[in-house]
C-alpha positions as CSV (number, residue, x, y, z in Angstrom):
1,M,115.9,131.2,118.0
2,T,118.4,129.0,117.9
3,K,119.7,127.9,121.6
4,S,123.6,128.4,122.0
5,A,125.7,125.5,122.8
6,N,126.9,126.7,126.2
7,A,122.7,127.6,127.6
8,P,121.9,125.2,130.3
9,V,119.4,122.7,128.7
10,R,115.6,122.6,130.0
11,H,114.3,120.1,132.3
12,A,111.2,119.4,129.9
13,T,113.8,119.0,127.3
14,M,115.7,116.5,128.8
15,R,113.0,115.0,129.6
16,E,111.8,114.4,125.9
17,R,115.2,112.8,125.0
18,N,115.4,110.8,127.6
19,L,111.6,109.6,126.8
20,A,113.1,109.0,123.0
21,V,116.4,107.3,124.6
22,V,114.2,104.8,126.3
23,L,111.8,103.9,123.3
24,E,114.6,103.5,121.0
25,R,116.0,100.9,123.1
26,I,112.5,99.6,124.0
27,A,111.7,98.9,120.2
28,R,115.8,97.5,119.4
29,H,115.8,95.4,122.4
30,E,112.2,94.4,123.0
31,P,110.7,92.7,125.2
32,V,113.6,94.5,128.0
33,T,113.2,94.9,131.6
34,R,113.3,98.0,133.8
35,A,116.6,97.3,134.8
36,R,118.1,95.7,131.8
37,L,116.8,99.5,130.4
38,A,118.9,101.1,133.4
39,E,122.0,99.1,132.2
40,L,121.0,99.8,128.0
41,T,120.2,103.6,129.0
42,G,122.7,104.7,132.1
43,F,120.1,106.0,133.4
44,T,118.7,105.5,137.3
45,K,116.0,102.6,137.7
46,T,113.9,105.3,139.5
47,T,114.2,107.2,136.0
48,V,113.3,104.8,133.6
49,S,110.4,103.8,135.5
50,N,109.5,106.9,135.6
51,L,110.2,107.3,131.8
52,V,108.4,104.5,131.1
53,G,105.4,104.7,132.8
54,L,105.1,108.0,130.4
55,L,105.4,106.2,127.5
56,E,102.6,103.2,128.7
57,G,100.4,106.6,129.7
58,A,101.0,107.5,126.0
59,G,99.9,104.2,124.6
60,L,103.2,103.3,123.3
61,V,104.6,100.9,125.2
62,R,103.1,97.8,127.6
63,D,104.5,95.5,130.2
64,G,104.0,91.3,129.3
65,A,105.0,88.8,131.0
66,P,108.3,88.4,133.6
67,L,111.3,87.5,131.9
68,H,114.6,86.1,133.2
69,E,117.6,88.0,132.0
70,G,120.5,86.3,133.5
71,E,120.8,83.3,135.6
72,R,119.9,85.1,138.8
73,G,117.5,86.6,140.4
74,R,114.0,87.2,139.5
75,P,112.5,87.5,136.9
76,G,111.3,91.3,135.5
77,V,108.3,92.6,133.4
78,G,109.0,92.6,130.2
79,V,108.1,95.9,128.3
80,S,107.5,96.2,124.5
81,L,106.0,98.6,121.9
82,R,102.5,98.5,122.5
83,G,100.8,97.7,119.1
84,D,97.4,98.8,118.7
85,G,98.8,102.3,120.1
86,A,100.1,104.5,117.5
87,A,100.6,104.1,114.2
88,G,101.9,105.6,111.1
89,L,100.3,106.5,107.4
90,G,102.1,106.1,104.1
91,L,100.9,107.8,101.0
92,E,101.9,107.6,97.2
93,V,101.3,109.0,94.4
94,N,103.0,107.6,91.3
95,V,102.0,107.6,87.5
96,D,99.8,105.0,87.5
97,Y,98.4,104.6,90.9
98,L,97.9,105.9,94.7
99,A,98.6,103.9,97.4
100,A,98.3,104.1,101.0
101,C,99.9,102.0,103.6
102,V,99.1,101.7,107.7
103,L,102.0,100.7,109.7
104,D,102.0,100.1,113.6
105,L,104.6,101.2,116.0
106,G,106.5,97.4,115.3
107,K,106.0,98.9,112.1
108,R,103.6,95.8,111.3
109,V,101.2,96.1,108.4
110,R,97.6,96.5,109.7
111,Y,95.9,98.0,106.3
112,R,97.1,98.5,102.1
113,H,95.6,99.6,99.6
114,V,96.4,100.4,96.1
115,I,94.0,101.9,93.1
116,G,94.9,101.5,89.6
117,A,94.7,105.1,88.3
118,D,96.4,107.6,85.0
119,N,97.7,110.5,86.7
120,R,99.8,111.5,83.4
121,G,98.4,115.2,83.1
122,R,95.6,115.2,85.3
123,E,94.8,118.1,87.7
124,P,97.0,118.0,90.7
125,G,94.1,118.9,92.4
126,A,92.0,115.9,91.2
127,V,95.0,113.4,92.2
128,L,95.5,115.0,95.3
129,A,91.8,115.2,96.3
130,A,91.7,111.5,95.3
131,L,94.6,110.6,97.7
132,T,93.1,112.8,100.7
133,A,90.2,110.2,100.0
134,L,92.5,107.1,100.2
135,A,94.0,108.8,103.5
136,D,90.5,108.7,105.0
137,E,89.9,105.0,104.2
138,A,93.2,104.3,105.9
139,V,92.6,106.3,108.5
140,S,89.1,105.4,109.0
141,A,90.5,101.4,108.5
142,A,93.2,102.1,111.7
143,R,90.9,103.1,113.7
144,A,88.7,100.6,113.4
145,Q,91.4,98.2,114.8
146,G,91.9,100.3,118.0
147,L,95.4,102.5,116.4
148,S,95.5,106.1,116.5
149,V,97.4,107.7,113.7
150,A,100.1,110.0,114.3
151,G,101.3,111.3,111.2
152,A,101.5,110.8,107.5
153,A,104.2,110.8,105.3
154,V,103.9,111.5,101.4
155,A,105.5,109.9,98.3
156,L,105.8,112.1,95.1
157,P,108.0,111.3,92.2
158,G,110.4,113.6,90.7
159,L,112.4,116.6,91.9
160,L,111.2,117.6,95.2
161,D,111.5,120.9,97.5
162,R,110.7,119.1,100.9
163,E,111.7,122.9,102.5
164,D,109.4,124.8,100.4
165,G,106.7,121.3,100.1
166,V,107.3,122.6,96.4
167,V,107.4,119.5,93.3
168,R,109.5,121.4,91.2
169,H,109.1,118.9,88.8
170,A,107.6,115.5,87.7
171,P,107.7,115.4,83.7
172,N,106.0,111.5,83.5
173,L,102.7,113.9,86.1
174,G,103.2,116.9,83.9
175,W,103.9,118.6,87.1
176,T,106.1,121.9,87.4
177,D,106.3,123.8,90.7
178,V,103.0,122.6,92.1
179,P,102.7,123.0,95.8
180,V,101.9,119.9,98.1
181,T,101.7,122.2,101.6
182,G,98.7,122.8,101.8
183,A,97.6,122.3,98.4
184,P,93.9,122.6,97.0
185,G,92.3,119.0,97.1
186,L,94.5,117.7,99.4
187,D,93.4,118.1,103.3
188,L,95.0,115.5,105.3
189,A,94.3,116.3,109.0
190,L,97.6,115.0,110.0
191,P,101.1,115.8,110.7
192,T,102.0,115.4,107.1
193,E,105.6,115.4,105.3
194,Y,106.7,114.9,101.6
195,D,109.6,113.5,100.4
196,N,110.5,111.4,96.6
197,E,109.7,108.1,96.2
198,A,112.5,106.6,95.5
199,N,114.1,108.1,98.8
200,L,111.5,106.1,100.7
201,A,111.6,103.2,98.7
202,A,115.1,103.1,99.6
203,L,114.6,103.4,102.7
204,G,112.0,100.8,102.7
205,E,114.3,98.1,101.8
206,L,116.3,99.2,104.8
207,W,113.8,98.4,107.7
208,F,111.6,96.2,105.8
209,G,114.0,94.0,102.9
210,G,117.4,93.1,103.2
211,G,118.6,96.9,103.3
212,A,120.0,96.7,106.5
213,E,122.7,93.3,105.7
214,L,124.1,94.7,102.9
215,G,126.0,98.6,103.9
216,D,126.1,101.0,101.5
217,F,123.5,100.8,98.7
218,V,121.3,102.2,95.8
219,H,118.2,100.6,95.1
220,V,116.7,101.5,91.6
221,S,113.0,101.9,91.7
222,G,111.3,101.0,87.8
223,E,108.6,102.6,87.6
224,I,107.4,104.5,84.2
225,G,110.1,106.0,85.1
226,I,113.2,105.1,87.3
227,G,114.5,107.1,90.2
228,A,117.5,105.6,92.9
229,G,117.8,105.9,96.5
230,I,121.2,106.0,97.9
231,V,121.6,104.6,101.7
232,V,125.3,105.8,102.9
233,D,125.9,104.7,106.9
234,G,121.8,104.2,107.2
235,R,120.8,107.3,106.0
236,V,119.6,108.4,102.5
237,F,122.1,110.7,99.9
238,R,119.6,113.5,99.1
239,G,122.3,116.3,97.4
240,A,122.7,119.5,98.3
241,H,119.2,120.5,96.8
242,G,117.5,117.4,98.4
243,F,117.4,116.1,93.9
244,A,120.1,113.1,94.5
245,G,119.2,110.1,92.5
246,E,117.3,110.7,89.3
247,L,118.9,107.8,87.4
248,G,116.3,107.6,85.3
249,H,117.2,110.5,83.1
250,L,121.1,110.0,82.6
251,V,121.4,109.8,78.9
252,A,121.9,106.0,78.2
253,E,121.9,106.6,74.4
254,P,122.6,109.8,73.0
255,G,120.2,111.7,70.6
256,G,117.7,108.0,71.6
257,P,114.3,108.8,72.1
258,P,112.2,112.6,73.3
259,C,111.9,111.5,76.9
260,S,108.9,114.6,78.9
261,C,112.1,115.7,81.0
262,G,113.3,117.8,78.0
263,G,116.1,115.0,77.1
264,R,117.0,112.6,74.6
265,G,117.8,109.1,75.1
266,C,117.2,109.0,78.6
267,L,117.3,105.9,80.9
268,E,114.0,105.7,81.2
269,Q,113.0,105.7,77.6
270,V,114.9,102.2,77.0
271,A,114.5,100.7,80.5
272,G,111.5,102.0,81.9
273,Q,108.0,99.8,82.1
274,E,106.2,101.5,79.4
275,A,109.5,101.9,76.8
276,L,109.8,98.2,78.2
277,L,106.3,97.4,77.2
278,R,106.4,98.7,73.9
279,A,109.7,96.9,73.0
280,A,108.2,93.8,73.5
281,G,105.1,94.4,71.7
282,L,102.4,94.8,74.0
283,P,99.7,98.0,74.5
284,V,100.8,100.8,77.1
285,A,97.2,102.5,76.7
286,G,93.5,102.5,75.1
287,P,91.1,99.4,75.7
288,D,93.4,96.8,74.7
289,A,96.7,97.5,77.5
290,P,96.5,94.9,80.0
291,D,95.3,95.0,83.6
292,D,98.8,93.9,84.5
293,P,101.2,94.3,82.0
294,V,104.5,93.8,84.1
295,R,102.7,90.1,84.6
296,D,101.8,89.8,80.8
297,L,105.8,91.2,80.0
298,V,106.8,88.3,82.4
299,G,104.4,85.2,80.5
300,L,106.2,86.5,76.9
301,L,109.4,86.1,78.8
302,E,108.8,82.6,79.6
303,A,107.4,81.7,76.6
304,G,110.8,82.6,75.0
305,D,108.9,85.7,73.6
306,P,111.8,87.0,70.9
307,A,111.0,91.0,71.3
308,A,110.6,90.7,74.9
309,L,113.3,89.2,75.5
310,A,115.6,91.5,73.1
311,A,113.4,94.5,75.1
312,V,114.5,93.1,78.6
313,E,118.3,92.7,76.9
314,R,118.7,96.2,75.8
315,A,117.2,97.0,79.1
316,G,119.7,95.6,81.2
317,R,122.5,96.9,79.3
318,A,121.6,100.7,79.5
319,L,120.8,99.9,83.4
320,G,124.1,98.1,83.5
321,G,125.9,101.4,81.8
322,A,124.1,103.9,84.0
323,L,124.6,102.4,87.0
324,A,128.1,101.4,86.5
325,A,128.9,106.0,86.4
326,A,126.6,105.6,89.7
327,V,128.9,102.6,90.8
328,N,132.6,104.5,90.2
329,L,131.3,108.4,91.6
330,I,130.0,106.6,94.8
331,D,131.6,103.0,95.6
332,P,128.2,101.1,96.8
333,D,128.2,97.6,98.6
334,A,125.4,96.9,97.1
335,I,122.8,97.7,94.1
336,V,119.0,96.3,94.7
337,L,116.7,96.1,92.1
338,G,113.2,97.3,93.0
339,G,109.8,98.1,91.9
340,V,109.2,96.7,87.8
341,F,112.5,95.2,88.0
342,S,111.7,92.4,91.2
343,P,109.4,90.7,88.9
344,L,111.9,91.0,85.9
345,A,115.1,90.0,87.5
346,G,115.9,86.5,85.9
347,W,116.3,88.6,82.8
348,I,117.5,92.2,83.3
349,R,119.8,90.8,85.8
350,P,122.2,89.1,83.6
351,P,123.0,91.9,81.4
352,V,123.3,94.2,84.4
353,E,126.1,92.4,85.9
354,A,127.7,92.1,82.6
355,V,127.7,95.4,81.9
356,L,129.3,95.7,86.0
357,A,132.2,92.9,85.4
358,G,133.3,95.5,82.4
359,G,132.8,98.5,83.5
360,P,133.5,99.5,87.4
361,G,134.1,95.6,88.3
362,S,137.7,95.4,86.3
363,L,138.6,98.8,87.7
364,R,137.3,97.4,91.3
365,R,138.2,94.0,90.9
366,G,134.8,93.2,91.5
367,A,131.7,95.2,91.0
368,P,129.2,95.3,93.8
369,P,126.8,92.4,94.3
370,V,123.5,92.9,92.2
371,E,120.7,92.1,94.7
372,V,116.5,92.2,94.1
373,S,113.7,93.6,96.9
374,G,111.3,91.4,97.3
375,L,109.2,94.5,98.2
376,A,108.6,95.4,94.8
377,E,106.5,98.1,94.0
378,G,105.1,98.9,97.8
379,A,108.7,99.5,98.6
380,A,108.0,103.5,98.7
381,V,104.6,103.4,100.4
382,L,106.0,101.1,103.3
383,G,109.1,103.7,103.7
384,A,106.8,106.2,103.6
385,A,105.0,104.7,106.8
386,G,108.0,103.9,108.3
387,L,109.6,107.3,108.2
388,V,106.4,108.4,110.7
389,I,107.0,105.7,112.4
390,E,110.7,106.6,113.0
391,R,110.0,109.9,113.5
392,V,107.6,109.0,116.7
393,I,110.6,106.6,118.5
394,A,112.5,109.8,117.9
395,D,110.3,112.1,119.8
396,P,107.5,110.3,121.6
397,A,107.0,113.2,123.3
398,L,105.2,115.0,120.6
399,L,102.2,112.4,121.9
400,L,102.0,112.9,125.4
């Protein structure tokens, strides 16, 4: 039932809100004294002390060393987030791997594991069962460090109906209308939410990369598929139905190679990982396929291989064309190249920048800068784990 805007606020509800306010201030300003928290929140010192006591009892914060916060007066006790208490679990399903990551409340990585796996055409239940096994290993590793996993977030490729927990279409996996909430094979004994991997990669860049300094930005996840996470005012823009950011299915070459989405000439058929490898003369599957194909491609580029250089030049110009359209539509402050585009940045960024300068750059009197993510392919699983931590900070009463 929806509450009236004029209805009285229950005491318990007010306490929950106040706990969230105090924990958010501690996360932002730690270490911080109770007196300073009273100034930052507008609460009385008694109220702050009571709320900190509740958070301490829940294992979310701890007292530290004496702290001077001015030239006068006695030092207070600094309150900080407790690094060995609550934790968040991030999980990722991608076309060629599964990943898990555990973060503590201070967003420090405490566990990370990536398993190579060819998930294309694989039964969804088998993929989700393997993800469950990976999650169980991560939770056990967290417990061994004294951490209690508060929840999980799963990064998934393709068009995801977050409200119903259904992958509507993930062409590179071959999934259509696959339920993930309560799905056979997926047995996570944790509160769990699901999101598109490109959106979570953008949040990973915002929280763990350079995104916080960029303003509004588009984070491009280059994998076998290509997705874009759009961050506006510190939040992911999802569109009316949650399907925004499908950059890889913009048409780069009309009438070009067929795409698994059913179209032709999509960007990922020119600039996706496998398209790049094929154009460079590297195998993408079978016994001759390299264990680390991107590393092998970088090796060819460093050696000046003509086919590899031509492949990346073509991909960069196609990517630049798609991003030029995005820039004209949403006017971001910056573009961030992530995923496999990070190690390829030395070769792929120049043609991207050239196309942007000749398109929206001339219209806008300057194109947005093209930055390179330092997180590469780890951004989405970091963003997933970080999302759980953000949820705990926003509503710590869930753990009381």
